[in-house]
TORKOL-4160 file (C-alpha; in steps of 0.2 Angstrom, whole numbers, padded with zeros to 4 digits, m for minus):
472
<pt num="1" X="0378" Y="0714" Z="0357"/>
<pt num="2" X="0369" Y="0704" Z="0370"/>
<pt num="3" X="0354" Y="0712" Z="0378"/>
<pt num="4" X="0359" Y="0717" Z="0396"/>
<pt num="5" X="0346" Y="0718" Z="0410"/>
<pt num="6" X="0355" Y="0730" Z="0421"/>
<pt num="7" X="0340" Y="0735" Z="0433"/>
<pt num="8" X="0336" Y="0717" Z="0438"/>
<pt num="9" X="0340" Y="0711" Z="0455"/>
<pt num="10" X="0354" Y="0701" Z="0447"/>
<pt num="11" X="0361" Y="0711" Z="0432"/>
<pt num="12" X="0363" Y="0698" Z="0418"/>
<pt num="13" X="0363" Y="0695" Z="0399"/>
<pt num="14" X="0357" Y="0677" Z="0400"/>
<pt num="15" X="0338" Y="0681" Z="0400"/>
<pt num="16" X="0337" Y="0676" Z="0418"/>
<pt num="17" X="0319" Y="0682" Z="0420"/>
<pt num="18" X="0313" Y="0669" Z="0408"/>
<pt num="19" X="0320" Y="0655" Z="0419"/>
<pt num="20" X="0311" Y="0656" Z="0435"/>
<pt num="21" X="0319" Y="0641" Z="0443"/>
<pt num="22" X="0336" Y="0647" Z="0440"/>
<pt num="23" X="0332" Y="0665" Z="0445"/>
<pt num="24" X="0325" Y="0659" Z="0462"/>
<pt num="25" X="0340" Y="0648" Z="0465"/>
<pt num="26" X="0352" Y="0662" Z="0462"/>
<pt num="27" X="0342" Y="0674" Z="0472"/>
<pt num="28" X="0342" Y="0662" Z="0486"/>
<pt num="29" X="0361" Y="0661" Z="0485"/>
<pt num="30" X="0363" Y="0680" Z="0483"/>
<pt num="31" X="0360" Y="0684" Z="0502"/>
<pt num="32" X="0373" Y="0671" Z="0507"/>
<pt num="33" X="0385" Y="0679" Z="0495"/>
<pt num="34" X="0382" Y="0696" Z="0503"/>
<pt num="35" X="0384" Y="0689" Z="0520"/>
<pt num="36" X="0401" Y="0681" Z="0515"/>
<pt num="37" X="0406" Y="0697" Z="0507"/>
<pt num="38" X="0403" Y="0707" Z="0523"/>
<pt num="39" X="0411" Y="0694" Z="0534"/>
<pt num="40" X="0426" Y="0690" Z="0523"/>
<pt num="41" X="0428" Y="0705" Z="0511"/>
<pt num="42" X="0438" Y="0721" Z="0514"/>
<pt num="43" X="0438" Y="0724" Z="0532"/>
<pt num="44" X="0433" Y="0741" Z="0538"/>
<pt num="45" X="0428" Y="0749" Z="0522"/>
<pt num="46" X="0410" Y="0742" Z="0518"/>
<pt num="47" X="0402" Y="0758" Z="0521"/>
<pt num="48" X="0414" Y="0769" Z="0511"/>
<pt num="49" X="0410" Y="0776" Z="0494"/>
<pt num="50" X="0423" Y="0769" Z="0481"/>
<pt num="51" X="0425" Y="0775" Z="0463"/>
<pt num="52" X="0423" Y="0758" Z="0454"/>
<pt num="53" X="0419" Y="0752" Z="0437"/>
<pt num="54" X="0404" Y="0741" Z="0436"/>
<pt num="55" X="0400" Y="0729" Z="0421"/>
<pt num="56" X="0385" Y="0736" Z="0411"/>
<pt num="57" X="0388" Y="0727" Z="0395"/>
<pt num="58" X="0396" Y="0712" Z="0387"/>
<pt num="59" X="0403" Y="0723" Z="0373"/>
<pt num="60" X="0422" Y="0724" Z="0376"/>
<pt num="61" X="0423" Y="0742" Z="0369"/>
<pt num="62" X="0411" Y="0749" Z="0382"/>
<pt num="63" X="0406" Y="0737" Z="0395"/>
<pt num="64" X="0410" Y="0747" Z="0411"/>
<pt num="65" X="0402" Y="0762" Z="0420"/>
<pt num="66" X="0413" Y="0771" Z="0433"/>
<pt num="67" X="0405" Y="0779" Z="0448"/>
<pt num="68" X="0405" Y="0779" Z="0467"/>
<pt num="69" X="0397" Y="0764" Z="0475"/>
<pt num="70" X="0398" Y="0756" Z="0492"/>
<pt num="71" X="0405" Y="0738" Z="0490"/>
<pt num="72" X="0390" Y="0728" Z="0497"/>
<pt num="73" X="0379" Y="0738" Z="0485"/>
<pt num="74" X="0390" Y="0733" Z="0470"/>
<pt num="75" X="0380" Y="0727" Z="0455"/>
<pt num="76" X="0387" Y="0710" Z="0454"/>
<pt num="77" X="0380" Y="0701" Z="0439"/>
<pt num="78" X="0381" Y="0687" Z="0426"/>
<pt num="79" X="0389" Y="0692" Z="0410"/>
<pt num="80" X="0394" Y="0680" Z="0395"/>
<pt num="81" X="0403" Y="0686" Z="0380"/>
<pt num="82" X="0392" Y="0686" Z="0364"/>
<pt num="83" X="0390" Y="0669" Z="0356"/>
<pt num="84" X="0400" Y="0664" Z="0341"/>
<pt num="85" X="0388" Y="0659" Z="0327"/>
<pt num="86" X="0389" Y="0641" Z="0323"/>
<pt num="87" X="0404" Y="0638" Z="0334"/>
<pt num="88" X="0412" Y="0621" Z="0332"/>
<pt num="89" X="0424" Y="0612" Z="0344"/>
<pt num="90" X="0442" Y="0618" Z="0340"/>
<pt num="91" X="0453" Y="0604" Z="0347"/>
<pt num="92" X="0454" Y="0586" Z="0353"/>
<pt num="93" X="0445" Y="0570" Z="0348"/>
<pt num="94" X="0428" Y="0579" Z="0344"/>
<pt num="95" X="0436" Y="0593" Z="0333"/>
<pt num="96" X="0424" Y="0601" Z="0321"/>
<pt num="97" X="0408" Y="0595" Z="0329"/>
<pt num="98" X="0396" Y="0608" Z="0336"/>
<pt num="99" X="0401" Y="0616" Z="0352"/>
<pt num="100" X="0390" Y="0609" Z="0367"/>
<pt num="101" X="0376" Y="0620" Z="0374"/>
<pt num="102" X="0372" Y="0607" Z="0387"/>
<pt num="103" X="0384" Y="0596" Z="0398"/>
<pt num="104" X="0387" Y="0579" Z="0390"/>
<pt num="105" X="0384" Y="0566" Z="0403"/>
<pt num="106" X="0401" Y="0558" Z="0401"/>
<pt num="107" X="0410" Y="0574" Z="0405"/>
<pt num="108" X="0399" Y="0580" Z="0419"/>
<pt num="109" X="0410" Y="0576" Z="0433"/>
<pt num="110" X="0426" Y="0583" Z="0425"/>
<pt num="111" X="0418" Y="0599" Z="0419"/>
<pt num="112" X="0410" Y="0602" Z="0437"/>
<pt num="113" X="0428" Y="0599" Z="0444"/>
<pt num="114" X="0435" Y="0612" Z="0432"/>
<pt num="115" X="0422" Y="0625" Z="0436"/>
<pt num="116" X="0423" Y="0622" Z="0455"/>
<pt num="117" X="0442" Y="0624" Z="0455"/>
<pt num="118" X="0441" Y="0640" Z="0445"/>
<pt num="119" X="0427" Y="0647" Z="0455"/>
<pt num="120" X="0436" Y="0643" Z="0472"/>
<pt num="121" X="0450" Y="0654" Z="0467"/>
<pt num="122" X="0439" Y="0670" Z="0466"/>
<pt num="123" X="0433" Y="0671" Z="0484"/>
<pt num="124" X="0450" Y="0665" Z="0490"/>
<pt num="125" X="0459" Y="0680" Z="0484"/>
<pt num="126" X="0446" Y="0692" Z="0492"/>
<pt num="127" X="0449" Y="0683" Z="0509"/>
<pt num="128" X="0468" Y="0684" Z="0507"/>
<pt num="129" X="0467" Y="0702" Z="0504"/>
<pt num="130" X="0455" Y="0706" Z="0517"/>
<pt num="131" X="0465" Y="0717" Z="0529"/>
<pt num="132" X="0476" Y="0726" Z="0516"/>
<pt num="133" X="0466" Y="0742" Z="0516"/>
<pt num="134" X="0471" Y="0745" Z="0533"/>
<pt num="135" X="0489" Y="0749" Z="0527"/>
<pt num="136" X="0486" Y="0756" Z="0510"/>
<pt num="137" X="0500" Y="0766" Z="0502"/>
<pt num="138" X="0488" Y="0778" Z="0494"/>
<pt num="139" X="0470" Y="0781" Z="0489"/>
<pt num="140" X="0474" Y="0776" Z="0471"/>
<pt num="141" X="0480" Y="0759" Z="0477"/>
<pt num="142" X="0466" Y="0757" Z="0489"/>
<pt num="143" X="0453" Y="0759" Z="0475"/>
<pt num="144" X="0463" Y="0747" Z="0464"/>
<pt num="145" X="0463" Y="0734" Z="0478"/>
<pt num="146" X="0444" Y="0736" Z="0480"/>
<pt num="147" X="0442" Y="0735" Z="0461"/>
<pt num="148" X="0451" Y="0719" Z="0460"/>
<pt num="149" X="0441" Y="0712" Z="0475"/>
<pt num="150" X="0423" Y="0716" Z="0468"/>
<pt num="151" X="0428" Y="0709" Z="0451"/>
<pt num="152" X="0434" Y="0693" Z="0459"/>
<pt num="153" X="0417" Y="0692" Z="0467"/>
<pt num="154" X="0409" Y="0694" Z="0450"/>
<pt num="155" X="0420" Y="0680" Z="0443"/>
<pt num="156" X="0413" Y="0669" Z="0457"/>
<pt num="157" X="0396" Y="0674" Z="0451"/>
<pt num="158" X="0401" Y="0668" Z="0434"/>
<pt num="159" X="0406" Y="0651" Z="0440"/>
<pt num="160" X="0391" Y="0649" Z="0451"/>
<pt num="161" X="0379" Y="0653" Z="0437"/>
<pt num="162" X="0386" Y="0639" Z="0427"/>
<pt num="163" X="0385" Y="0627" Z="0442"/>
<pt num="164" X="0367" Y="0632" Z="0446"/>
<pt num="165" X="0362" Y="0632" Z="0428"/>
<pt num="166" X="0369" Y="0615" Z="0422"/>
<pt num="167" X="0373" Y="0604" Z="0436"/>
<pt num="168" X="0357" Y="0603" Z="0446"/>
<pt num="169" X="0357" Y="0598" Z="0465"/>
<pt num="170" X="0376" Y="0595" Z="0464"/>
<pt num="171" X="0379" Y="0612" Z="0457"/>
<pt num="172" X="0369" Y="0620" Z="0470"/>
<pt num="173" X="0378" Y="0611" Z="0484"/>
<pt num="174" X="0395" Y="0616" Z="0476"/>
<pt num="175" X="0389" Y="0634" Z="0475"/>
<pt num="176" X="0386" Y="0634" Z="0494"/>
<pt num="177" X="0403" Y="0626" Z="0497"/>
<pt num="178" X="0412" Y="0640" Z="0488"/>
<pt num="179" X="0406" Y="0652" Z="0502"/>
<pt num="180" X="0410" Y="0640" Z="0516"/>
<pt num="181" X="0429" Y="0636" Z="0512"/>
<pt num="182" X="0441" Y="0649" Z="0519"/>
<pt num="183" X="0458" Y="0654" Z="0513"/>
<pt num="184" X="0471" Y="0647" Z="0525"/>
<pt num="185" X="0458" Y="0637" Z="0536"/>
<pt num="186" X="0467" Y="0621" Z="0542"/>
<pt num="187" X="0450" Y="0612" Z="0542"/>
<pt num="188" X="0442" Y="0619" Z="0527"/>
<pt num="189" X="0455" Y="0627" Z="0516"/>
<pt num="190" X="0453" Y="0633" Z="0498"/>
<pt num="191" X="0457" Y="0620" Z="0485"/>
<pt num="192" X="0474" Y="0627" Z="0478"/>
<pt num="193" X="0489" Y="0630" Z="0488"/>
<pt num="194" X="0493" Y="0648" Z="0482"/>
<pt num="195" X="0476" Y="0653" Z="0488"/>
<pt num="196" X="0479" Y="0648" Z="0506"/>
<pt num="197" X="0495" Y="0658" Z="0507"/>
<pt num="198" X="0495" Y="0673" Z="0519"/>
<pt num="199" X="0495" Y="0690" Z="0511"/>
<pt num="200" X="0500" Y="0702" Z="0525"/>
<pt num="201" X="0508" Y="0716" Z="0515"/>
<pt num="202" X="0507" Y="0726" Z="0499"/>
<pt num="203" X="0522" Y="0719" Z="0491"/>
<pt num="204" X="0514" Y="0702" Z="0492"/>
<pt num="205" X="0498" Y="0710" Z="0484"/>
<pt num="206" X="0507" Y="0717" Z="0469"/>
<pt num="207" X="0517" Y="0700" Z="0467"/>
<pt num="208" X="0500" Y="0691" Z="0468"/>
<pt num="209" X="0491" Y="0701" Z="0456"/>
<pt num="210" X="0506" Y="0700" Z="0444"/>
<pt num="211" X="0510" Y="0682" Z="0445"/>
<pt num="212" X="0495" Y="0673" Z="0452"/>
<pt num="213" X="0482" Y="0683" Z="0443"/>
<pt num="214" X="0492" Y="0680" Z="0427"/>
<pt num="215" X="0490" Y="0661" Z="0430"/>
<pt num="216" X="0472" Y="0665" Z="0431"/>
<pt num="217" X="0473" Y="0673" Z="0414"/>
<pt num="218" X="0480" Y="0657" Z="0406"/>
<pt num="219" X="0468" Y="0646" Z="0415"/>
<pt num="220" X="0454" Y="0657" Z="0408"/>
<pt num="221" X="0462" Y="0657" Z="0391"/>
<pt num="222" X="0462" Y="0638" Z="0391"/>
<pt num="223" X="0444" Y="0636" Z="0397"/>
<pt num="224" X="0439" Y="0649" Z="0384"/>
<pt num="225" X="0443" Y="0636" Z="0371"/>
<pt num="226" X="0431" Y="0624" Z="0379"/>
<pt num="227" X="0419" Y="0614" Z="0369"/>
<pt num="228" X="0406" Y="0618" Z="0383"/>
<pt num="229" X="0400" Y="0635" Z="0375"/>
<pt num="230" X="0393" Y="0643" Z="0391"/>
<pt num="231" X="0410" Y="0640" Z="0400"/>
<pt num="232" X="0419" Y="0647" Z="0385"/>
<pt num="233" X="0408" Y="0663" Z="0384"/>
<pt num="234" X="0409" Y="0666" Z="0403"/>
<pt num="235" X="0428" Y="0665" Z="0403"/>
<pt num="236" X="0430" Y="0676" Z="0388"/>
<pt num="237" X="0421" Y="0690" Z="0397"/>
<pt num="238" X="0430" Y="0687" Z="0413"/>
<pt num="239" X="0446" Y="0690" Z="0403"/>
<pt num="240" X="0441" Y="0708" Z="0400"/>
<pt num="241" X="0441" Y="0711" Z="0419"/>
<pt num="242" X="0457" Y="0701" Z="0423"/>
<pt num="243" X="0468" Y="0713" Z="0413"/>
<pt num="244" X="0466" Y="0726" Z="0426"/>
<pt num="245" X="0472" Y="0715" Z="0440"/>
<pt num="246" X="0488" Y="0711" Z="0431"/>
<pt num="247" X="0491" Y="0729" Z="0427"/>
<pt num="248" X="0489" Y="0733" Z="0446"/>
<pt num="249" X="0503" Y="0720" Z="0450"/>
<pt num="250" X="0514" Y="0725" Z="0436"/>
<pt num="251" X="0514" Y="0744" Z="0439"/>
<pt num="252" X="0514" Y="0742" Z="0458"/>
<pt num="253" X="0530" Y="0732" Z="0457"/>
<pt num="254" X="0537" Y="0745" Z="0445"/>
<pt num="255" X="0533" Y="0759" Z="0456"/>
<pt num="256" X="0542" Y="0751" Z="0471"/>
<pt num="257" X="0557" Y="0747" Z="0460"/>
<pt num="258" X="0557" Y="0765" Z="0453"/>
<pt num="259" X="0556" Y="0773" Z="0471"/>
<pt num="260" X="0570" Y="0762" Z="0478"/>
<pt num="261" X="0582" Y="0765" Z="0463"/>
<pt num="262" X="0579" Y="0784" Z="0463"/>
<pt num="263" X="0582" Y="0785" Z="0482"/>
<pt num="264" X="0598" Y="0774" Z="0481"/>
<pt num="265" X="0604" Y="0786" Z="0467"/>
<pt num="266" X="0601" Y="0801" Z="0478"/>
<pt num="267" X="0609" Y="0792" Z="0493"/>
<pt num="268" X="0624" Y="0782" Z="0487"/>
<pt num="269" X="0631" Y="0769" Z="0499"/>
<pt num="270" X="0616" Y="0770" Z="0511"/>
<pt num="271" X="0606" Y="0755" Z="0516"/>
<pt num="272" X="0589" Y="0756" Z="0507"/>
<pt num="273" X="0580" Y="0749" Z="0522"/>
<pt num="274" X="0587" Y="0763" Z="0533"/>
<pt num="275" X="0579" Y="0775" Z="0521"/>
<pt num="276" X="0562" Y="0766" Z="0523"/>
<pt num="277" X="0563" Y="0758" Z="0506"/>
<pt num="278" X="0561" Y="0740" Z="0500"/>
<pt num="279" X="0578" Y="0735" Z="0495"/>
<pt num="280" X="0580" Y="0726" Z="0478"/>
<pt num="281" X="0586" Y="0709" Z="0484"/>
<pt num="282" X="0570" Y="0708" Z="0495"/>
<pt num="283" X="0560" Y="0712" Z="0480"/>
<pt num="284" X="0569" Y="0697" Z="0471"/>
<pt num="285" X="0565" Y="0685" Z="0485"/>
<pt num="286" X="0546" Y="0690" Z="0485"/>
<pt num="287" X="0547" Y="0687" Z="0466"/>
<pt num="288" X="0555" Y="0670" Z="0469"/>
<pt num="289" X="0541" Y="0665" Z="0481"/>
<pt num="290" X="0526" Y="0671" Z="0472"/>
<pt num="291" X="0532" Y="0665" Z="0455"/>
<pt num="292" X="0536" Y="0648" Z="0461"/>
<pt num="293" X="0519" Y="0647" Z="0470"/>
<pt num="294" X="0510" Y="0652" Z="0454"/>
<pt num="295" X="0519" Y="0640" Z="0443"/>
<pt num="296" X="0512" Y="0626" Z="0454"/>
<pt num="297" X="0494" Y="0631" Z="0449"/>
<pt num="298" X="0497" Y="0624" Z="0432"/>
<pt num="299" X="0498" Y="0606" Z="0439"/>
<pt num="300" X="0510" Y="0593" Z="0435"/>
<pt num="301" X="0522" Y="0594" Z="0420"/>
<pt num="302" X="0516" Y="0576" Z="0415"/>
<pt num="303" X="0498" Y="0575" Z="0417"/>
<pt num="304" X="0485" Y="0561" Z="0411"/>
<pt num="305" X="0471" Y="0573" Z="0418"/>
<pt num="306" X="0477" Y="0587" Z="0406"/>
<pt num="307" X="0478" Y="0574" Z="0392"/>
<pt num="308" X="0460" Y="0569" Z="0395"/>
<pt num="309" X="0454" Y="0587" Z="0396"/>
<pt num="310" X="0461" Y="0590" Z="0379"/>
<pt num="311" X="0456" Y="0574" Z="0371"/>
<pt num="312" X="0438" Y="0577" Z="0377"/>
<pt num="313" X="0437" Y="0595" Z="0372"/>
<pt num="314" X="0435" Y="0602" Z="0390"/>
<pt num="315" X="0451" Y="0613" Z="0391"/>
<pt num="316" X="0462" Y="0618" Z="0377"/>
<pt num="317" X="0478" Y="0628" Z="0375"/>
<pt num="318" X="0479" Y="0647" Z="0377"/>
<pt num="319" X="0475" Y="0654" Z="0359"/>
<pt num="320" X="0473" Y="0637" Z="0352"/>
<pt num="321" X="0472" Y="0644" Z="0334"/>
<pt num="322" X="0491" Y="0648" Z="0336"/>
<pt num="323" X="0494" Y="0629" Z="0334"/>
<pt num="324" X="0495" Y="0619" Z="0318"/>
<pt num="325" X="0490" Y="0602" Z="0326"/>
<pt num="326" X="0474" Y="0604" Z="0335"/>
<pt num="327" X="0473" Y="0585" Z="0339"/>
<pt num="328" X="0490" Y="0583" Z="0346"/>
<pt num="329" X="0490" Y="0564" Z="0345"/>
<pt num="330" X="0507" Y="0562" Z="0336"/>
<pt num="331" X="0518" Y="0577" Z="0343"/>
<pt num="332" X="0529" Y="0577" Z="0358"/>
<pt num="333" X="0536" Y="0589" Z="0370"/>
<pt num="334" X="0555" Y="0590" Z="0375"/>
<pt num="335" X="0555" Y="0591" Z="0394"/>
<pt num="336" X="0568" Y="0592" Z="0408"/>
<pt num="337" X="0566" Y="0577" Z="0420"/>
<pt num="338" X="0576" Y="0571" Z="0434"/>
<pt num="339" X="0584" Y="0553" Z="0432"/>
<pt num="340" X="0598" Y="0546" Z="0443"/>
<pt num="341" X="0601" Y="0562" Z="0451"/>
<pt num="342" X="0603" Y="0572" Z="0435"/>
<pt num="343" X="0593" Y="0584" Z="0424"/>
<pt num="344" X="0589" Y="0574" Z="0408"/>
<pt num="345" X="0580" Y="0579" Z="0393"/>
<pt num="346" X="0565" Y="0568" Z="0388"/>
<pt num="347" X="0552" Y="0567" Z="0375"/>
<pt num="348" X="0534" Y="0567" Z="0382"/>
<pt num="349" X="0518" Y="0564" Z="0372"/>
<pt num="350" X="0511" Y="0581" Z="0368"/>
<pt num="351" X="0494" Y="0578" Z="0376"/>
<pt num="352" X="0502" Y="0573" Z="0392"/>
<pt num="353" X="0512" Y="0589" Z="0392"/>
<pt num="354" X="0497" Y="0601" Z="0390"/>
<pt num="355" X="0500" Y="0609" Z="0407"/>
<pt num="356" X="0518" Y="0613" Z="0402"/>
<pt num="357" X="0513" Y="0620" Z="0386"/>
<pt num="358" X="0502" Y="0632" Z="0395"/>
<pt num="359" X="0515" Y="0635" Z="0408"/>
<pt num="360" X="0527" Y="0640" Z="0394"/>
<pt num="361" X="0516" Y="0654" Z="0388"/>
<pt num="362" X="0514" Y="0660" Z="0406"/>
<pt num="363" X="0533" Y="0661" Z="0409"/>
<pt num="364" X="0536" Y="0671" Z="0393"/>
<pt num="365" X="0522" Y="0683" Z="0398"/>
<pt num="366" X="0529" Y="0685" Z="0415"/>
<pt num="367" X="0546" Y="0689" Z="0408"/>
<pt num="368" X="0539" Y="0704" Z="0398"/>
<pt num="369" X="0534" Y="0712" Z="0414"/>
<pt num="370" X="0551" Y="0708" Z="0422"/>
<pt num="371" X="0560" Y="0716" Z="0407"/>
<pt num="372" X="0550" Y="0732" Z="0410"/>
<pt num="373" X="0555" Y="0732" Z="0428"/>
<pt num="374" X="0573" Y="0730" Z="0423"/>
<pt num="375" X="0571" Y="0744" Z="0410"/>
<pt num="376" X="0565" Y="0756" Z="0424"/>
<pt num="377" X="0581" Y="0751" Z="0435"/>
<pt num="378" X="0592" Y="0755" Z="0420"/>
<pt num="379" X="0584" Y="0771" Z="0416"/>
<pt num="380" X="0587" Y="0777" Z="0434"/>
<pt num="381" X="0605" Y="0771" Z="0433"/>
<pt num="382" X="0605" Y="0755" Z="0443"/>
<pt num="383" X="0614" Y="0739" Z="0436"/>
<pt num="384" X="0603" Y="0727" Z="0447"/>
<pt num="385" X="0594" Y="0715" Z="0437"/>
<pt num="386" X="0578" Y="0706" Z="0443"/>
<pt num="387" X="0576" Y="0688" Z="0436"/>
<pt num="388" X="0563" Y="0675" Z="0435"/>
<pt num="389" X="0570" Y="0659" Z="0444"/>
<pt num="390" X="0570" Y="0642" Z="0436"/>
<pt num="391" X="0554" Y="0634" Z="0435"/>
<pt num="392" X="0561" Y="0620" Z="0445"/>
<pt num="393" X="0565" Y="0631" Z="0460"/>
<pt num="394" X="0554" Y="0629" Z="0476"/>
<pt num="395" X="0541" Y="0618" Z="0467"/>
<pt num="396" X="0528" Y="0609" Z="0478"/>
<pt num="397" X="0518" Y="0602" Z="0463"/>
<pt num="398" X="0524" Y="0591" Z="0449"/>
<pt num="399" X="0540" Y="0582" Z="0444"/>
<pt num="400" X="0551" Y="0594" Z="0453"/>
<pt num="401" X="0542" Y="0593" Z="0470"/>
<pt num="402" X="0551" Y="0585" Z="0484"/>
<pt num="403" X="0568" Y="0590" Z="0476"/>
<pt num="404" X="0579" Y="0605" Z="0479"/>
<pt num="405" X="0586" Y="0617" Z="0466"/>
<pt num="406" X="0595" Y="0634" Z="0466"/>
<pt num="407" X="0586" Y="0649" Z="0458"/>
<pt num="408" X="0596" Y="0645" Z="0442"/>
<pt num="409" X="0590" Y="0627" Z="0441"/>
<pt num="410" X="0604" Y="0617" Z="0448"/>
<pt num="411" X="0600" Y="0601" Z="0458"/>
<pt num="412" X="0606" Y="0602" Z="0476"/>
<pt num="413" X="0603" Y="0593" Z="0492"/>
<pt num="414" X="0591" Y="0598" Z="0506"/>
<pt num="415" X="0606" Y="0604" Z="0517"/>
<pt num="416" X="0613" Y="0615" Z="0504"/>
<pt num="417" X="0596" Y="0622" Z="0500"/>
<pt num="418" X="0592" Y="0626" Z="0518"/>
<pt num="419" X="0609" Y="0635" Z="0520"/>
<pt num="420" X="0604" Y="0647" Z="0506"/>
<pt num="421" X="0585" Y="0647" Z="0509"/>
<pt num="422" X="0585" Y="0665" Z="0517"/>
<pt num="423" X="0595" Y="0672" Z="0502"/>
<pt num="424" X="0582" Y="0665" Z="0489"/>
<pt num="425" X="0565" Y="0665" Z="0498"/>
<pt num="426" X="0556" Y="0677" Z="0510"/>
<pt num="427" X="0563" Y="0676" Z="0527"/>
<pt num="428" X="0555" Y="0680" Z="0543"/>
<pt num="429" X="0566" Y="0695" Z="0545"/>
<pt num="430" X="0560" Y="0701" Z="0528"/>
<pt num="431" X="0542" Y="0699" Z="0533"/>
<pt num="432" X="0545" Y="0709" Z="0549"/>
<pt num="433" X="0554" Y="0723" Z="0539"/>
<pt num="434" X="0540" Y="0724" Z="0526"/>
<pt num="435" X="0527" Y="0724" Z="0540"/>
<pt num="436" X="0536" Y="0738" Z="0548"/>
<pt num="437" X="0535" Y="0749" Z="0532"/>
<pt num="438" X="0516" Y="0745" Z="0531"/>
<pt num="439" X="0511" Y="0759" Z="0543"/>
<pt num="440" X="0495" Y="0769" Z="0545"/>
<pt num="441" X="0485" Y="0769" Z="0529"/>
<pt num="442" X="0488" Y="0785" Z="0518"/>
<pt num="443" X="0471" Y="0793" Z="0515"/>
<pt num="444" X="0476" Y="0810" Z="0509"/>
<pt num="445" X="0472" Y="0811" Z="0490"/>
<pt num="446" X="0488" Y="0811" Z="0479"/>
<pt num="447" X="0500" Y="0807" Z="0494"/>
<pt num="448" X="0510" Y="0791" Z="0493"/>
<pt num="449" X="0519" Y="0780" Z="0506"/>
<pt num="450" X="0538" Y="0783" Z="0506"/>
<pt num="451" X="0542" Y="0766" Z="0499"/>
<pt num="452" X="0532" Y="0768" Z="0482"/>
<pt num="453" X="0532" Y="0780" Z="0468"/>
<pt num="454" X="0517" Y="0789" Z="0462"/>
<pt num="455" X="0508" Y="0781" Z="0446"/>
<pt num="456" X="0511" Y="0789" Z="0429"/>
<pt num="457" X="0492" Y="0794" Z="0428"/>
<pt num="458" X="0476" Y="0792" Z="0437"/>
<pt num="459" X="0461" Y="0781" Z="0433"/>
<pt num="460" X="0449" Y="0783" Z="0418"/>
<pt num="461" X="0455" Y="0801" Z="0415"/>
<pt num="462" X="0455" Y="0806" Z="0434"/>
<pt num="463" X="0470" Y="0815" Z="0441"/>
<pt num="464" X="0481" Y="0805" Z="0453"/>
<pt num="465" X="0475" Y="0816" Z="0468"/>
<pt num="466" X="0457" Y="0812" Z="0465"/>
<pt num="467" X="0447" Y="0806" Z="0480"/>
<pt num="468" X="0445" Y="0788" Z="0474"/>
<pt num="469" X="0439" Y="0782" Z="0491"/>
<pt num="470" X="0428" Y="0794" Z="0501"/>
<pt num="471" X="0432" Y="0795" Z="0520"/>
<pt num="472" X="0417" Y="0806" Z="0525"/>
């Protein structure tokens, strides 16, 4: 296991104290990060004690310590997974050669772009979720929100470390810019569309952490295959933290579904909204919105950039070792495209379809959670089924953007789409209703808002009614 310096100003396992130039650069960036956190992080809770896990090791079996901490005092640090001895490049044109410990000059701009884009998503989600604490449905959920937030902050540190270490002046400027962009700002927005979307309620938060953080998982898996070994090691450790974010989303939606189904069973024929519940069709519309937004994050279905990233060894496929052909020069991918107003199947060269290969794995993974939600509905006796919409539905990026499809994937015209839009996507009346449910925050330990069921268990062996956030 890597030696971890937990008591340094910046906790790390990269021997930072022996690189004084880098240490000074990161210590100069640190106050700007803290200022950003206080200005744009969780509003109204910076002085509260929160029961959080903090990374103290790069060992996946025991890397975290749990205790109360005020968020501005959280021990953000730089952690890389342990190196793989004699690691070689696992895919693309350079397969079999030694992995890179430094940035090859010919790949400098592309690698920097990948790192900046990944890094930009981390502070963006903190900004999106800034005000959710004011309407938390329980202390358990409030603590989970803050755990997600501080770990997104640490993931920003991971990317800033790479920028500062390997990209010189350009990297330092990019690190500063990561603190200057703002989610939803019309003049200086975040790079990717989903990270500028408003997040005004907890149903959106749970959908985001289920669908959008799952995109993050697959992007990290692809970057963990990178020939640039420091990026690979950074992403491998980030994946240990990302799992909790998706757990928050999956169980959050499941608890809402369970509460609604149980109360509908107790009050047959009643309008769930009149009972202060989130009705199942509204949950479906939120799914449709956040899932389609997250699908866009993978990029275009046919992409020369993705082909170049793969060929160069910059970004692979999730779990590259599952594939037989790691060069992908001869294979093809069967893809639905639109020709002459019809959906047509077409062969696309495998390298040009790398975004779609990654999206396939994501879609399958998303379906597993939806199956669990439907199992919960069935166990309560509801015959309602939640479904993932077609990957063509409501797309703003890729070959389906600018066209209109039903949730089941049929091509329609804009007029037909607009007539049905409020049945398929979140309407203003939906937002207003959900906002009406998000009343005063619930701060009594163990108590839940009316619209969500209690979790099955507490966190790290603690009871559900533990005081996860102290309000002294």
